[in-house]
LODRENBA-901792 format. One record per residue (C-alpha): residue in one letter; x, y, z. Coordinates in steps of 0.02 Angstrom, whole numbers. Layout:
  r       X       Y       Z
  A       X       Y       Z
...
REM end
This chain:
  r       X       Y       Z
  X    4076    4581    2494
  X    3956    4672    2613
  X    3925    4561    2782
  X    3754    4558    2834
  X    3753    4454    2989
  X    3855    4367    3138
  X    3749    4204    3111
  X    3877    4111    3020
  X    4012    4181    3109
  X    3951    4109    3275
  X    3916    3942    3191
  X    4126    3926    3154
  X    4176    3994    3337
  X    4315    3864    3414
  X    4218    3787    3554
  X    4356    3843    3679
  X    4298    4019    3682
  X    4122    3963    3690
  X    4130    3915    3861
  X    4158    4036    4003
  X    4328    4038    4068
  X    4257    3992    4251
  X    4113    3929    4338
  X    4103    4100    4411
  X    3923    4203    4377
  X    3965    4325    4233
  X    3977    4496    4250
  X    3809    4559    4175
  X    3803    4740    4077
  X    3674    4830    4004
  X    3674    4980    3930
  X    3543    5089    3852
  X    3517    5269    3792
  X    3351    5342    3874
  X    3446    5506    3846
  X    3583    5502    3678
  X    3523    5674    3634
  X    3587    5743    3799
  X    3736    5642    3769
  X    3682    5512    3901
  X    3688    5326    3933
  X    3591    5225    4080
  X    3723    5066    4117
  X    3668    4929    4262
  X    3784    4816    4302
  X    3761    4661    4383
  X    3887    4574    4504
  X    3807    4391    4578
  X    3886    4256    4678
  X    3975    4404    4798
  X    4071    4361    4955
  X    4016    4451    5103
  X    4090    4610    5147
  X    4068    4774    5043
  X    4088    4752    4859
  X    4204    4904    4783
  X    4164    4965    4592
  X    4259    5068    4520
  X    4283    5182    4363
  X    4444    5157    4269
  X    4563    5287    4281
  X    4662    5250    4128
  X    4642    5147    3966
  X    4744    5047    3846
  X    4862    5129    3735
  X    4844    5272    3847
  X    4981    5307    3965
  X    4923    5472    4080
  X    4767    5472    4206
  X    4604    5512    4126
  X    4498    5496    4275
  X    4333    5433    4200
  X    4244    5431    4336
  X    4212    5623    4328
  X    4081    5605    4198
  X    3981    5458    4310
  X    3834    5532    4405
  X    3661    5455    4489
  X    3732    5305    4565
  X    3608    5178    4633
  X    3630    5014    4705
  X    3500    4871    4735
  X    3509    4677    4792
  X    3428    4521    4722
  X    3263    4581    4791
  X    3264    4763    4723
  X    3328    4822    4903
  X    3433    5004    4913
  X    3584    4969    4956
  X    3708    5109    5042
  X    3848    5170    4920
  X    3988    5277    5010
  X    4131    5362    4908
  X    4300    5305    4988
  X    4384    5394    4848
  X    4335    5506    4694
  X    4363    5355    4570
  X    4234    5234    4658
  X    4095    5181    4766
  X    4083    5031    4934
  X    3923    4936    4913
  X    3881    4879    5075
  X    3721    4758    5140
  X    3714    4671    4975
  X    3634    4474    4999
  X    3770    4423    4880
  X    3682    4526    4723
  X    3700    4685    4667
  X    3637    4781    4538
  X    3734    4942    4525
  X    3675    5096    4416
  X    3719    5238    4330
  X    3715    5377    4209
  X    3863    5420    4100
  X    3900    5578    4023
  X    3996    5567    3855
  X    4017    5690    3713
  X    4195    5655    3634
  X    4207    5537    3496
  X    4379    5452    3499
  X    4489    5321    3564
  X    4499    5350    3734
  X    4321    5443    3783
  X    4133    5420    3745
  X    4034    5515    3601
  X    3860    5483    3624
  X    3705    5578    3539
  X    3544    5534    3444
  X    3655    5437    3287
  X    3767    5358    3380
  X    3863    5280    3514
  X    4063    5285    3513
  X    4124    5190    3669
  X    4287    5168    3734
  X    4258    5028    3885
  X    4369    5115    4041
  X    4255    5264    4009
  X    4091    5179    3995
  X    4116    5010    4106
  X    4114    5002    4278
  X    4185    4849    4366
  X    4229    4782    4547
  X    4406    4749    4621
  X    4410    4542    4654
  X    4320    4525    4513
  X    4441    4525    4368
  X    4422    4360    4306
  X    4278    4345    4278
  X    4190    4336    4112
  X    4066    4474    4063
  X    3921    4509    3970
  X    3864    4647    3873
  X    3692    4701    3820
  X    3663    4861    3697
  X    3482    4903    3696
  X    3489    4992    3515
  X    3393    5125    3456
  X    3316    5086    3274
  X    3436    5047    3128
  X    3599    5035    3259
  X    3713    4901    3233
  X    3848    4830    3347
  X    4039    4839    3286
  X    4162    4770    3430
  X    4285    4630    3450
  X    4174    4579    3567
  X    4091    4395    3535
  X    3933    4397    3497
  X    3800    4261    3577
  X    3646    4266    3460
  X    3541    4161    3581
  X    3577    4267    3729
  X    3592    4459    3629
  X    3745    4486    3724
  X    3915    4514    3690
  X    4063    4403    3773
  X    4214    4452    3843
  X    4332    4318    3944
  X    4385    4415    4090
  X    4434    4631    4134
  X    4585    4644    4015
  X    4477    4580    3866
  X    4316    4694    3898
  X    4408    4855    3937
  X    4526    4825    3780
  X    4383    4809    3668
  X    4299    4974    3592
  X    4131    4959    3534
  X    4032    5077    3395
  X    3836    5070    3387
  X    3751    5164    3249
  X    3689    5122    3078
  X    3851    5025    3022
  X    3914    5006    2828
  X    4005    4825    2847
  X    4134    4781    2745
  X    4196    4599    2763
  X    4345    4490    2652
  X    4443    4362    2709
  X    4652    4362    2723
  X    4752    4212    2746
  X    4597    4114    2839
  X    4549    4264    2948
  X    4411    4391    2924
  X    4442    4561    2916
  X    4314    4691    2910
  X    4296    4862    2915
  X    4119    4930    3026
  X    4097    5105    2966
  X    4010    5249    3007
  X    4029    5406    2878
  X    3936    5512    2772
  X    3990    5471    2611
  X    3940    5350    2462
  X    3965    5157    2459
  X    4076    5215    2314
  X    4189    5289    2423
  X    4180    5155    2561
  X    4228    5028    2440
  X    4387    5145    2373
  X    4442    5151    2548
  X    4417    4974    2598
  X    4528    4925    2420
  X    4681    5056    2488
  X    4637    4969    2657
  X    4658    4779    2592
  X    4816    4823    2509
  X    4894    4893    2690
  X    4841    4745    2776
  X    4927    4618    2651
  X    5081    4739    2667
  X    5061    4733    2848
  X    5064    4532    2867
  X    5205    4500    2742
  X    5325    4608    2873
  X    5288    4457    2984
  X    5265    4326    2873
  X    5073    4290    2937
  X    4938    4384    3020
  X    4896    4338    3200
  X    4772    4210    3274
  X    4661    4334    3315
  X    4541    4248    3473
  X    4374    4227    3384
  X    4450    4208    3193
  X    4415    4389    3143
  X    4499    4570    3145
  X    4364    4712    3153
  X    4426    4906    3091
  X    4299    5009    3200
  X    4280    5170    3093
  X    4187    5323    3144
  X    4205    5457    3007
  X    4059    5591    3067
  X    4075    5781    3063
  X    4063    5784    3262
  X    4218    5665    3263
  X    4381    5693    3340
  X    4540    5624    3265
  X    4614    5474    3343
  X    4668    5304    3314
  X    4685    5177    3456
  X    4761    4991    3453
  X    4651    4835    3520
  X    4705    4678    3511
  X    4580    4619    3400
  X    4515    4778    3311
  X    4552    4967    3303
  X    4477    5109    3346
  X    4463    5258    3202
  X    4395    5405    3209
  X    4405    5576    3118
  X    4296    5714    3047
  X    4388    5690    2871
  X    4257    5617    2748
  X    4329    5458    2641
  X    4374    5563    2479
  X    4508    5649    2410
  X    4671    5677    2505
  X    4587    5673    2679
  X    4555    5474    2637
  X    4744    5453    2605
  X    4757    5535    2806
  X    4641    5425    2866
  X    4729    5270    2796
  X    4893    5315    2874
  X    4791    5287    3049
  X    4737    5116    2990
  X    4909    5078    2938
  X    4980    5136    3086
  X    4835    5046    3211
  X    4840    4871    3093
  X    5020    4858    3135
  X    4981    4862    3312
  X    4882    4695    3301
  X    5084    4602    3311
  X    5159    4770    3382
  X    5095    4810    3566
  X    4953    4700    3565
  X    5041    4535    3556
  X    5241    4585    3558
  X    5192    4644    3711
  X    5329    4759    3855
  X    5349    4670    4009
  X    5333    4820    4098
  X    5143    4843    4027
  X    5096    4671    4074
  X    4969    4665    4140
  X    4904    4848    4120
  X    4815    4930    4268
  X    4654    5025    4260
  X    4686    5128    4441
  X    4861    5209    4404
  X    4951    5267    4282
  X    5050    5146    4155
  X    5227    5223    4119
  X    5346    5097    4000
  X    5529    5118    3941
  X    5481    5023    3773
  X    5366    5151    3669
  X    5492    5204    3558
  X    5486    5030    3503
  X    5295    4977    3529
  X    5239    5156    3448
  X    5403    5224    3375
  X    5437    5066    3237
  X    5250    5066    3214
  X    5264    5233    3162
  X    5387    5202    3049
  X    5294    5035    2975
  X    5134    5143    2979
  X    5216    5262    2836
  X    5319    5132    2760
  X    5155    5013    2729
  X    5069    5149    2634
  X    5240    5156    2519
  X    5249    4971    2481
  X    5060    4981    2452
  X    5081    5104    2334
  X    4964    5251    2400
  X    5137    5349    2406
  X    5267    5379    2261
  X    5468    5372    2315
  X    5461    5572    2304
  X    5273    5575    2415
  X    5367    5446    2525
  X    5511    5569    2567
  X    5384    5717    2599
  X    5268    5634    2697
  X    5381    5534    2804
  X    5580    5542    2796
  X    5583    5743    2797
  X    5469    5744    2956
  X    5561    5611    3051
  X    5729    5662    2995
  X    5709    5837    3025
  X    5636    5817    3208
  X    5790    5701    3256
  X    5931    5820    3205
  X    5860    5994    3227
  X    5733    5984    3389
  X    5833    6006    3550
  X    5751    5857    3622
  X    5838    5729    3549
  X    6012    5804    3572
  X    5980    5796    3767
  X    5883    5628    3809
  X    5865    5439    3748
  X    5710    5358    3664
  X    5705    5260    3824
  X    5665    5420    3926
  X    5556    5498    3797
  X    5454    5335    3831
  X    5438    5345    4029
  X    5394    5537    4000
  X    5222    5453    3925
  X    5120    5483    4069
  X    5148    5662    4070
  X    5133    5693    3882
  X    4978    5579    3844
  X    4857    5719    3854
  X    4876    5728    4032
  X    4900    5905    4096
  X    4850    6099    4043
  X    4997    6194    4141
  X    5144    6265    4048
  X    5302    6161    4024
  X    5465    6166    3943
  X    5430    6016    3810
  X    5483    6089    3674
  X    5653    6102    3729
  X    5657    5938    3825
  X    5563    5804    3738
  X    5516    5739    3552
  X    5386    5625    3543
  X    5416    5438    3562
  X    5355    5399    3402
  X    5460    5512    3316
  X    5621    5467    3413
  X    5578    5297    3396
  X    5540    5311    3205
  X    5693    5392    3194
  X    5791    5232    3255
  X    5686    5101    3156
  X    5728    5210    3009
  X    5923    5214    3042
  X    5906    5043    3108
  X    5830    4977    2938
  X    5973    5061    2843
  X    6103    5005    2917
  X    6064    4819    2949
  X    6031    4850    2745
  X    6182    4904    2707
  X    6311    4812    2818
  X    6227    4638    2871
  X    6141    4596    2732
  X    5962    4594    2818
  X    5831    4701    2850
  X    5716    4777    3000
  X    5566    4656    2926
  X    5676    4506    2977
  X    5704    4601    3131
  X    5527    4629    3194
  X    5481    4436    3120
  X    5620    4374    3247
  X    5536    4481    3384
  X    5383    4423    3345
  X    5419    4230    3334
  X    5521    4251    3510
  X    5411    4357    3605
  X    5236    4382    3523
  X    5165    4231    3411
  X    5142    4105    3556
  X    4997    4142    3670
  X    4909    4124    3833
  X    4756    4161    3893
  X    4731    4325    3782
  X    4894    4373    3829
  X    5083    4355    3761
  X    5169    4192    3835
  X    5332    4306    3834
  X    5335    4504    3862
  X    5507    4567    3807
  X    5626    4700    3901
  X    5737    4815    3824
  X    5896    4659    3864
  X    5779    4540    3745
  X    5747    4682    3610
  X    5953    4693    3601
  X    5980    4513    3617
  X    5874    4468    3458
  X    5956    4632    3364
  X    6102    4548    3383
  X    6049    4380    3335
  X    5972    4450    3178
  X    6119    4546    3141
  X    6261    4404    3176
  X    6346    4542    3266
  X    6305    4534    3476
  X    6445    4697    3471
  X    6312    4810    3362
  X    6176    4772    3447
  X    6241    4836    3602
  X    6336    4976    3531
  X    6147    5033    3439
  X    6053    5009    3606
  X    6193    5099    3701
  X    6205    5248    3595
  X    6056    5272    3539
  X    5907    5183    3630
  X    5979    5190    3814
  X    6088    5368    3750
  X    6061    5488    3644
  X    6174    5509    3486
  X    6116    5569    3340
  X    6110    5472    3178
  X    6196    5521    3028
  X    6039    5499    2919
  X    6138    5589    2739
  X    6256    5455    2754
  X    6111    5316    2800
  X    6009    5368    2651
  X    6120    5398    2533
  X    6145    5217    2465
  X    5947    5247    2426
  X    5969    5383    2323
  X    5894    5520    2436
  X    5972    5667    2499
  X    5959    5750    2649
  X    5963    5949    2633
  X    5920    6120    2696
  X    5728    6140    2641
  X    5753    6334    2640
  X    5935    6376    2610
  X    5970    6548    2629
  X    5826    6590    2717
  X    5844    6700    2874
  X    5738    6644    3014
  X    5686    6705    3197
  X    5631    6498    3232
  X    5484    6578    3341
  X    5322    6503    3354
  X    5199    6690    3335
  X    5017    6703    3383
  X    4971    6855    3312
  X    4846    6980    3407
  X    4700    7078    3334
  X    4801    7235    3406
  X    4938    7205    3280
  X    5070    7136    3414
  X    5119    6942    3415
  X    5133    6832    3581
  X    5273    6711    3597
  X    5276    6520    3609
  X    5429    6432    3696
  X    5578    6496    3618
  X    5697    6354    3566
  X    5874    6318    3652
  X    5981    6391    3526
  X    5859    6517    3435
  X    5877    6703    3406
  X    5747    6744    3530
  X    5805    6631    3674
  X    5980    6694    3650
  X    5925    6836    3680
  X    5829    6835    3835
  X    5634    6826    3758
  X    5547    6694    3835
  X    5357    6621    3806
  X    5211    6734    3830
  X    5327    6881    3773
  X    5254    6981    3664
  X    5334    7062    3495
  X    5263    7260    3495
  X    5396    7297    3345
  X    5502    7233    3235
  X    5639    7359    3141
  X    5490    7472    3194
  X    5354    7393    3131
  X    5214    7313    3206
  X    5200    7124    3169
  X    5027    7136    3085
  X    5009    6940    3009
  X    5131    6792    2978
  X    5126    6831    2792
  X    5207    7006    2834
  X    5322    6926    2953
  X    5378    6821    2825
  X    5389    6953    2683
  X    5497    7062    2794
  X    5613    6919    2838
  X    5658    6890    2638
  X    5726    7050    2629
  X    5863    6974    2745
  X    6013    6852    2745
  X    6070    6747    2897
  X    6192    6856    3011
  X    6081    7014    2994
  X    6030    7099    3152
  X    5854    7181    3180
  X    5806    7284    3318
  X    5647    7217    3411
  X    5541    7293    3568
  X    5444    7187    3647
  X    5341    7171    3827
  X    5372    7054    3971
  X    5310    7035    4143
  X    5416    7169    4212
  X    5398    7276    4063
  X    5433    7350    3889
  X    5611    7304    3826
  X    5718    7301    3669
  X    5846    7192    3604
  X    5947    7168    3451
  X    5927    6992    3362
  X    6042    6902    3262
  X    5931    6812    3121
  X    5986    6628    3085
  X    5980    6507    2938
  X    5833    6410    2938
  X    5870    6252    2973
  X    5723    6150    2918
  X    5782    5986    2822
  X    5691    5884    2696
  X    5736    5728    2610
  X    5722    5707    2424
  X    5777    5586    2301
  X    5922    5604    2211
  X    5905    5682    2030
  X    6038    5583    1965
  X    6035    5415    2071
  X    6131    5279    2014
  X    6067    5099    1959
  X    6136    5034    2114
  X    6046    5157    2227
  X    5895    5134    2136
  X    5906    4953    2176
  X    5951    4961    2356
  X    5792    5080    2375
  X    5675    4972    2284
  X    5725    4831    2403
  X    5686    4944    2535
  X    5516    5042    2492
  X    5445    4912    2368
  X    5307    4803    2408
  X    5328    4642    2465
  X    5166    4541    2450
  X    5165    4400    2335
REM end
């Protein structure tokens, strides 16, 4: 069903959400786009009923769903401030992130120009065609006024509509948030939206989409999205109670868009330059699946160490292996259960990557999922200087998904239960009950372990699992875990020799090394990042295809001479080639009925 208006929705809003949280003047924003062609917005925010003294206005340094600093003040300029009579006020800069306004009469109207030309879940993208706004990158706020409601008015160019989880107020022509936390968690897309809306368990679910494709392509995409929504709800047994009665997929699939997905309480921001047709549509759907699962896991099932989110510092959590990693596992699993993947495709698209990363990369052998989670402020698009993370780190997405997979299989094999049951238990105890748009019982690591013990009815197992695999870094035996499902872990390139190196082939027929991995042939021989291969077996490394052809004439254990240049000159070395250790997961060709039944119970759809 195409949804044309918000009027009917407004009439159905619960009374509790129609009144301000407190009898305080709301913070009033006006957002316009007089120079959209040059990626600028003009923003005016009015703070009224202020106490005496300086007003401290800030731009966020971080953003919900991101864990590093992004310093959004860098794109703010032309700052002005006036009082209630329009008199100019003194504005000073106490630090790079904010402004102090003095001499006001209880009201400050703070105005600024914002530049934004990156359409994704973190930043701001503005042009003549649309505006995609992540609120921490868009709206300034004032210290001490965080609990006040906010009202946002968008001055829209002709043909633009608003897509947002904010509550629309048709009478005022504004969009409402109960407080700063909700405002900053509310991405907004402005443009010529194409809307699809449907009812699911008494809730409104809608897709607000900007894309270059056809109506039929969008309709087909929504059909698949509905299947994913149903399968996600089946995991938890219900949909959340969305605060204003609806959940919104805010989607931007335009050519200038950067690929991203960002979860929010009652919506998600989906951005990709891929179209909604062909294989690209399935890639986009993977982001839909992942982010929708977040409406339970991390938006309502909240880790205690992210409550409340602090917009003025980096936010570190020890629990991203669960919040992001378990979501990563389910994001792909839901596609299989929805019938988007076959068993073989699920192995290729999901299981092979997880198992290969967990068993062949150096990071999981060295550090725990808790440690990987704590690294997020350093790895979440946070730095540009060289690092050694190839040898010390594996994303909390992958290491969390690897542990979710192992735990699901262990629960199914040994305890006559499953990960779905565990997620439902965590939801019931730490997510379902809400208070003032926030979880009543955020969880800790100890809570997650306790609930696992209750679900398995084995507290010793839960303690061992957390000690060995969550706080520790003992690797799982995936071959044994996957065998009961009739799935085989095997070398993907058996008998192939490799340098196990990332190479950038240069125009002068040389190849520059990326970070060399621990235990790899080049690492063992003393070669490092930015060293340049000049010759391999006396021949220049002209291309990846040429190098692959040459290595195909060798077997693991062969020794080849190389000439290379480092920062201190030209050297030679004898390199012992290794077996390519890339792993893959494939269905066994002769799986038994018992194995197939186990696999079906795990991977088949759960909707009735």
